[in-house]
C-alpha positions as CSV (number, residue, x, y, z in Angstrom):
1,X,-76.5,12.3,11.7
2,X,-78.6,14.5,9.4
3,X,-77.9,15.9,5.9
4,X,-76.8,19.2,7.4
5,X,-73.6,17.8,8.9
6,X,-70.6,19.6,7.4
7,X,-68.0,17.4,5.6
8,X,-64.4,18.3,4.7
9,X,-64.2,20.6,1.7
10,X,-63.4,18.6,-1.5
11,X,-65.1,15.4,-0.3
12,X,-67.9,15.0,-2.8
13,X,-69.7,12.1,-1.2
14,X,-73.0,13.1,0.3
15,X,-74.4,11.9,3.6
16,X,-78.0,10.7,3.1
17,X,-80.6,9.7,5.6
18,X,-80.1,6.1,4.6
19,X,-76.4,6.1,4.9
20,X,-75.9,8.8,7.5
21,X,-73.2,7.6,9.7
22,X,-69.6,8.7,9.5
23,X,-68.5,5.1,9.1
24,X,-71.0,4.6,6.3
25,X,-69.5,7.6,4.6
26,X,-66.0,6.4,5.2
27,X,-66.8,3.0,3.8
28,X,-68.2,4.5,0.6
29,X,-65.1,6.7,0.2
30,X,-62.9,3.6,0.7
31,X,-64.8,2.0,-2.1
32,X,-64.2,5.0,-4.3
33,X,-60.5,4.8,-3.7
34,X,-60.5,1.0,-4.5
35,X,-62.6,1.7,-7.6
36,X,-60.2,4.4,-8.8
37,X,-57.2,2.0,-8.3
38,X,-59.0,-0.8,-10.1
39,X,-59.7,1.5,-13.1
40,X,-56.2,2.8,-13.4
41,X,-54.0,0.1,-12.0
42,X,-51.4,2.4,-10.6
43,X,-51.9,5.9,-9.1
44,X,-50.3,8.3,-6.7
45,X,-52.2,9.7,-3.7
46,X,-52.5,13.0,-5.6
47,X,-54.0,11.2,-8.5
48,X,-56.5,9.5,-6.3
49,X,-57.6,12.8,-4.9
50,X,-58.1,14.1,-8.4
51,X,-59.9,11.0,-9.6
52,X,-62.3,10.6,-6.6
53,X,-62.9,14.3,-5.7
54,X,-61.8,13.6,-2.2
55,X,-59.4,15.8,-0.4
56,X,-55.7,14.8,-0.1
57,X,-56.0,14.5,3.6
58,X,-59.0,12.1,3.3
59,X,-57.2,10.1,0.6
60,X,-54.1,9.7,2.7
61,X,-56.1,8.5,5.7
62,X,-58.1,6.0,3.6
63,X,-54.9,4.7,1.9
64,X,-53.3,4.2,5.3
65,X,-56.3,2.0,6.3
66,X,-56.3,0.1,3.1
67,X,-52.5,-0.5,3.4
68,X,-53.0,-1.7,7.0
69,X,-55.5,-4.3,5.8
70,X,-53.0,-5.3,3.0
71,X,-55.5,-4.4,0.3
72,X,-53.3,-1.6,-1.1
73,X,-49.5,-1.7,-1.6
74,X,-46.9,0.9,-2.6
75,X,-44.9,0.6,-5.7
76,X,-41.7,2.5,-5.4
77,X,-39.6,0.9,-8.1
78,X,-38.3,3.4,-10.7
79,X,-40.0,1.6,-13.6
80,X,-43.5,1.9,-12.0
81,X,-44.0,5.4,-13.0
82,X,-42.7,8.6,-14.7
83,X,-40.0,10.7,-13.1
84,X,-41.1,13.4,-10.7
85,X,-41.0,17.2,-11.5
86,X,-37.6,18.2,-12.7
87,X,-36.6,14.7,-13.5
88,X,-36.4,13.7,-9.8
89,X,-37.3,10.4,-8.2
90,X,-40.6,9.0,-9.4
91,X,-43.7,9.5,-7.3
92,X,-44.7,6.7,-4.9
93,X,-47.5,4.8,-6.7
94,X,-50.2,2.7,-5.2
95,X,-51.8,-0.5,-6.5
96,X,-54.3,-3.0,-5.3
97,X,-52.6,-6.0,-3.8
98,X,-52.8,-9.2,-5.8
99,X,-54.8,-10.7,-3.0
100,X,-57.5,-8.1,-3.7
101,X,-58.8,-10.2,-6.6
102,X,-58.5,-10.8,-10.3
103,X,-60.4,-10.2,-13.5
104,X,-60.9,-12.5,-16.5
105,X,-61.1,-11.3,-20.1
106,X,-62.6,-13.7,-22.7
107,X,-62.5,-12.8,-26.4
108,X,-64.5,-14.8,-29.0
109,X,-63.2,-14.0,-32.4
110,X,-64.6,-15.6,-35.5
111,X,-61.9,-18.1,-35.6
112,X,-60.3,-18.0,-32.2
113,X,-60.9,-17.9,-28.4
114,X,-58.5,-15.9,-26.2
115,X,-58.5,-15.7,-22.4
116,X,-56.5,-13.5,-20.1
117,X,-56.4,-13.3,-16.3
118,X,-55.1,-10.1,-14.6
119,X,-54.9,-8.9,-11.0
120,X,-56.5,-5.6,-10.1
121,X,-53.2,-3.7,-10.5
122,X,-53.6,-4.6,-14.3
123,X,-50.8,-7.1,-14.4
124,X,-51.7,-10.0,-16.7
125,X,-51.0,-13.3,-14.8
126,X,-51.9,-15.8,-17.5
127,X,-53.0,-15.7,-21.2
128,X,-54.0,-18.4,-23.7
129,X,-55.4,-18.5,-27.3
130,X,-56.7,-21.4,-29.3
131,X,-58.0,-21.5,-32.9
132,X,-61.7,-22.4,-33.1
133,X,-64.6,-22.1,-35.5
134,X,-66.6,-19.8,-33.2
135,X,-69.1,-18.7,-35.9
136,X,-70.5,-22.1,-36.6
137,X,-70.1,-24.0,-33.3
138,X,-71.7,-22.0,-30.5
139,X,-72.2,-24.7,-28.0
140,X,-68.8,-26.3,-28.6
141,X,-67.2,-22.8,-28.4
142,X,-68.7,-22.3,-25.0
143,X,-67.4,-25.7,-23.8
144,X,-63.9,-24.9,-25.1
145,X,-64.0,-21.4,-23.6
146,X,-64.9,-22.8,-20.1
147,X,-61.9,-25.2,-20.4
148,X,-59.5,-22.4,-21.3
149,X,-60.8,-20.2,-18.4
150,X,-60.3,-23.1,-16.0
151,X,-56.7,-23.5,-17.3
152,X,-56.0,-19.8,-17.1
153,X,-57.2,-19.6,-13.5
154,X,-54.9,-22.4,-12.6
155,X,-52.0,-21.0,-14.5
156,X,-52.5,-17.6,-12.8
157,X,-52.2,-19.3,-9.4
158,X,-55.5,-17.8,-8.1
159,X,-58.6,-19.2,-6.5
160,X,-61.9,-19.0,-8.3
161,X,-63.3,-17.1,-5.4
162,X,-60.8,-14.3,-6.1
163,X,-62.3,-13.5,-9.5
164,X,-64.4,-10.4,-9.3
165,X,-65.9,-10.5,-12.8
166,X,-65.5,-11.8,-16.4
167,X,-65.7,-9.5,-19.4
168,X,-66.6,-11.1,-22.7
169,X,-65.9,-9.8,-26.2
170,X,-68.3,-10.9,-29.0
171,X,-67.9,-10.3,-32.7
172,X,-71.4,-8.7,-33.1
173,X,-73.7,-6.2,-31.6
174,X,-75.1,-7.0,-28.1
175,X,-78.5,-5.7,-27.2
176,X,-78.4,-3.9,-23.9
177,X,-81.9,-4.9,-22.7
178,X,-81.9,-8.6,-23.6
179,X,-78.1,-9.2,-23.5
180,X,-78.4,-11.3,-26.7
181,X,-76.7,-10.9,-30.1
182,X,-78.3,-8.2,-32.1
183,X,-77.7,-9.9,-35.5
184,X,-78.1,-13.7,-35.8
185,X,-76.6,-13.6,-39.3
186,X,-73.2,-12.6,-37.9
187,X,-72.9,-15.7,-35.7
188,X,-75.4,-18.3,-37.1
189,X,-74.2,-21.0,-34.6
190,X,-75.3,-18.9,-31.7
191,X,-78.9,-18.1,-32.8
192,X,-81.2,-17.7,-29.8
193,X,-78.5,-18.4,-27.2
194,X,-78.5,-16.3,-24.1
195,X,-74.8,-16.8,-23.7
196,X,-74.4,-14.3,-20.8
197,X,-76.7,-16.4,-18.7
198,X,-75.2,-19.7,-19.9
199,X,-71.6,-18.5,-19.2
200,X,-72.6,-17.2,-15.7
201,X,-74.1,-20.5,-14.8
202,X,-71.3,-22.6,-16.4
203,X,-68.4,-20.6,-14.8
204,X,-70.1,-19.7,-11.6
205,X,-68.8,-16.1,-12.1
206,X,-70.4,-12.8,-12.9
207,X,-70.2,-12.2,-16.7
208,X,-70.7,-9.1,-18.8
209,X,-71.0,-9.2,-22.6
210,X,-69.8,-6.5,-24.9
211,X,-69.2,-6.0,-28.7
212,X,-65.6,-6.7,-29.6
213,X,-65.0,-3.3,-31.3
214,X,-66.4,-1.5,-28.2
215,X,-63.9,-3.4,-26.1
216,X,-61.1,-2.7,-28.6
217,X,-61.9,1.0,-28.1
218,X,-62.0,0.6,-24.3
219,X,-58.6,-1.1,-24.4
220,X,-56.9,1.5,-26.5
221,X,-58.5,4.2,-24.3
222,X,-57.3,2.5,-21.1
223,X,-53.9,1.1,-22.1
224,X,-53.0,2.1,-25.6
225,X,-52.9,4.8,-28.4
226,X,-56.0,6.7,-27.1
227,X,-55.0,7.0,-23.5
228,X,-56.2,10.4,-22.1
229,X,-58.3,11.2,-25.3
230,X,-61.9,12.2,-24.8
231,X,-63.5,11.4,-28.1
232,X,-62.3,8.3,-30.0
233,X,-63.4,6.1,-32.8
234,X,-61.8,2.6,-32.8
235,X,-62.0,0.7,-36.1
236,X,-61.7,-3.0,-36.1
237,X,-60.8,-4.1,-39.6
238,X,-60.9,-7.8,-39.7
239,X,-63.4,-10.4,-41.0
240,X,-66.0,-7.7,-40.5
241,X,-65.6,-4.0,-39.9
242,X,-66.9,-2.6,-36.6
243,X,-66.4,0.7,-34.7
244,X,-66.3,1.4,-31.0
245,X,-67.3,4.9,-30.1
246,X,-65.8,6.7,-27.1
247,X,-67.6,10.0,-26.4
248,X,-66.7,12.2,-23.5
249,X,-64.4,9.4,-22.2
250,X,-67.3,6.9,-22.1
251,X,-68.4,4.1,-24.4
252,X,-71.4,5.1,-26.6
253,X,-73.6,2.1,-27.3
254,X,-76.7,3.7,-28.7
255,X,-80.4,3.0,-27.8
256,X,-80.0,-0.7,-27.4
257,X,-76.3,-1.5,-28.0
258,X,-76.0,-1.6,-31.8
259,X,-74.1,1.7,-32.3
260,X,-70.9,1.4,-34.3
261,X,-71.9,-1.1,-37.0
262,X,-69.6,0.8,-39.5
263,X,-69.3,-2.3,-41.7
264,X,-72.9,-1.8,-42.8
265,X,-72.6,1.8,-43.9
266,X,-73.6,1.8,-47.6
267,X,-70.6,2.7,-49.9
268,X,-72.0,1.5,-53.3
269,X,-75.7,1.1,-53.7
270,X,-75.1,-1.2,-56.7
271,X,-72.4,-3.2,-55.0
272,X,-72.3,-6.8,-53.8
273,X,-75.2,-8.1,-51.6
274,X,-74.2,-8.1,-47.9
275,X,-75.1,-10.7,-45.4
276,X,-77.4,-8.0,-43.8
277,X,-79.4,-7.9,-47.1
278,X,-78.3,-4.5,-48.3
279,X,-76.0,-3.8,-51.2
280,X,-72.5,-2.3,-51.2
281,X,-72.0,-2.3,-47.4
282,X,-68.4,-1.3,-46.4
283,X,-67.6,-4.8,-45.3
284,X,-68.4,-6.2,-48.8
285,X,-65.6,-4.0,-50.1
286,X,-63.0,-3.7,-47.4
287,X,-63.2,-6.7,-45.0
288,X,-61.0,-9.7,-45.0
289,X,-63.3,-12.0,-47.1
290,X,-63.6,-9.7,-50.1
291,X,-59.9,-8.8,-50.0
292,X,-58.9,-12.4,-50.0
293,X,-61.4,-13.3,-52.7
294,X,-60.0,-10.6,-55.0
295,X,-56.4,-11.6,-54.5
296,X,-57.2,-15.3,-54.5
297,X,-57.5,-15.2,-58.3
298,X,-53.8,-14.4,-58.7
299,X,-52.3,-15.5,-55.4
300,X,-54.1,-18.8,-54.7
301,X,-56.8,-19.9,-52.4
302,X,-54.6,-20.4,-49.3
303,X,-53.8,-16.7,-48.9
304,X,-54.3,-15.2,-45.5
305,X,-54.7,-11.6,-44.4
306,X,-51.4,-11.6,-42.6
307,X,-49.7,-12.8,-45.8
308,X,-51.4,-10.1,-47.8
309,X,-49.9,-7.5,-45.5
310,X,-46.5,-9.1,-45.7
311,X,-46.6,-9.2,-49.5
312,X,-47.8,-5.6,-49.7
313,X,-44.9,-4.4,-47.5
314,X,-42.5,-6.3,-49.7
315,X,-43.8,-4.5,-52.8
316,X,-46.5,-6.7,-54.3
317,X,-48.5,-4.3,-56.4
318,X,-51.8,-6.2,-56.4
319,X,-51.8,-6.5,-52.6
320,X,-50.8,-2.8,-52.2
321,X,-53.7,-1.8,-54.6
322,X,-56.3,-3.8,-52.8
323,X,-55.2,-2.5,-49.4
324,X,-55.2,1.1,-50.7
325,X,-58.8,0.6,-52.1
326,X,-59.9,-0.8,-48.7
327,X,-58.3,2.2,-47.0
328,X,-60.2,4.6,-49.3
329,X,-63.6,2.8,-48.6
330,X,-63.0,2.8,-44.9
331,X,-62.0,6.5,-45.0
332,X,-65.2,7.4,-46.8
333,X,-67.2,5.8,-43.9
334,X,-65.0,7.5,-41.3
335,X,-65.5,10.9,-42.9
336,X,-69.2,10.5,-42.2
337,X,-68.5,9.5,-38.6
338,X,-66.2,12.6,-38.3
339,X,-69.0,14.9,-39.5
340,X,-71.4,13.4,-37.0
341,X,-69.2,13.0,-33.9
342,X,-66.1,15.2,-34.5
343,X,-63.7,12.8,-32.7
344,X,-60.2,13.8,-31.6
345,X,-58.7,10.5,-32.8
346,X,-59.5,7.4,-35.0
347,X,-57.6,4.3,-33.9
348,X,-57.4,1.5,-36.5
349,X,-57.0,-2.1,-35.2
350,X,-57.6,-5.6,-36.5
351,X,-55.5,-7.6,-38.9
352,X,-55.7,-5.1,-41.7
353,X,-54.1,-2.4,-39.5
354,X,-50.8,-4.2,-39.8
355,X,-50.5,-2.6,-43.3
356,X,-49.7,0.7,-41.6
357,X,-49.6,3.7,-43.9
358,X,-50.4,1.6,-46.9
359,X,-53.9,1.5,-45.4
360,X,-53.9,4.7,-43.3
361,X,-52.7,7.0,-46.1
362,X,-55.7,6.4,-48.3
363,X,-58.0,6.6,-45.3
364,X,-56.6,10.0,-44.4
365,X,-56.9,11.2,-48.0
366,X,-60.6,10.2,-48.0
367,X,-61.3,11.9,-44.7
368,X,-59.7,15.1,-46.0
369,X,-61.8,14.8,-49.1
370,X,-65.2,13.9,-47.7
371,X,-65.3,15.3,-44.1
372,X,-66.0,18.9,-43.5
373,X,-62.7,20.9,-43.1
374,X,-63.0,21.5,-39.4
375,X,-63.8,17.8,-38.6
376,X,-60.9,16.6,-40.8
377,X,-58.5,19.1,-39.2
378,X,-59.5,18.0,-35.7
379,X,-59.0,14.2,-36.1
380,X,-55.8,12.2,-35.9
381,X,-55.8,8.8,-37.6
382,X,-53.4,6.3,-36.0
383,X,-52.7,2.6,-35.8
384,X,-53.6,0.9,-32.5
385,X,-50.7,-0.3,-30.3
386,X,-52.4,-3.4,-28.7
387,X,-52.6,-5.5,-31.8
388,X,-54.6,-8.7,-31.7
389,X,-54.8,-8.5,-27.9
390,X,-56.9,-5.4,-27.9
391,X,-60.3,-7.1,-27.4
392,X,-59.2,-9.4,-24.6
393,X,-57.5,-6.5,-22.8
394,X,-60.7,-4.5,-23.4
395,X,-62.7,-7.3,-21.7
396,X,-60.4,-6.9,-18.7
397,X,-60.8,-3.1,-18.8
398,X,-64.6,-3.6,-18.7
399,X,-64.2,-5.4,-15.4
400,X,-61.7,-2.9,-14.0
401,X,-64.1,-0.1,-14.9
402,X,-67.1,-1.9,-13.4
403,X,-68.8,-1.5,-16.7
404,X,-70.0,2.0,-15.8
405,X,-72.0,0.4,-13.0
406,X,-73.4,-2.6,-14.9
407,X,-71.0,-5.0,-13.2
408,X,-70.3,-4.6,-9.5
409,X,-66.6,-4.9,-8.6
410,X,-66.9,-6.8,-5.3
411,X,-63.8,-6.2,-3.3
412,X,-63.7,-6.3,0.5
413,X,-62.5,-2.9,1.7
414,X,-63.0,-3.2,5.4
415,X,-60.5,-1.5,7.6
416,X,-60.1,0.1,11.1
417,X,-63.0,2.2,12.2
């Protein structure tokens, strides 16, 4: 077959000289349907036509083949989707069968390791979290993570061969070219370690690394507060302060993966020295460490960020003041981001986000004060809805989305010719 063969209107796949057979074209289109279902978890046939650019007739035919091979199943229960037009019965939704495979999300926090296993319809099958000093014990953290992954695979009741990929969230910038940490000062115990290669070898599975704030952004975009929003800034306010940028519905990583280091925006040139070597970075004023240090003088050395939020909500004036100051500082930095990128939404996650409007109110005031009027008017500042699970769910979403082509989702999609 040559390039001049006419294909059905609406089918956007092109027939090339290298993949010129009708069956080759059909196989590619099956892969597109599987990919769309993997990204979205549940979708109707009409949704799949819209997502893939294929005609409804073609989608219906391909879905029939995939159902015949037991790769795709229908979900007709009322809680699987929204009501149909006029409040009628909900549409019949499709999902990848559990047997199609599974994804693993792995989140290395500064003081915890969290693992989740989900099937390709986005149902979490197993999840586990342990406390661990990730910052200072890189090799030991990897050992412990591999143990937890093994436990989670067993708890999920799947075989290792069913795993199509592992997404990994790291609390620091990841260089795109070398796939190593972009700032050794953030995780001193990991200096020089090519952990992507190490994890791939240790687990025997395909691994993709990503910055934790980027994956928090991807999670809120895929499952949370920013679902359906094109331009989003996700703020992770925790032991550090990072930002994940979603521009045009896609993660923006910058030239080599270090975009979004909001914590190192200078707020006060005469302020405290930051671990990066500069003075007055945002995280020296508004991250967990400085907040606890300030309050430790009056509230004792055993104070935690969760306790600070609880005390603030119960009326503790010192805690309320420190949180409000942090919100103002973060808001100043966000105002600059709004002027540069003009986002539709800012989603605030991390432990500090639990303070709600005690934090967001001063943030909004600072954005109104320091962003240009049009940028401030365009942006909505909200709290994330995924809480402490955002990063591990984002690691799963990275696998579901194939990492924008960086991680192949290997699912067998053979069917009748």
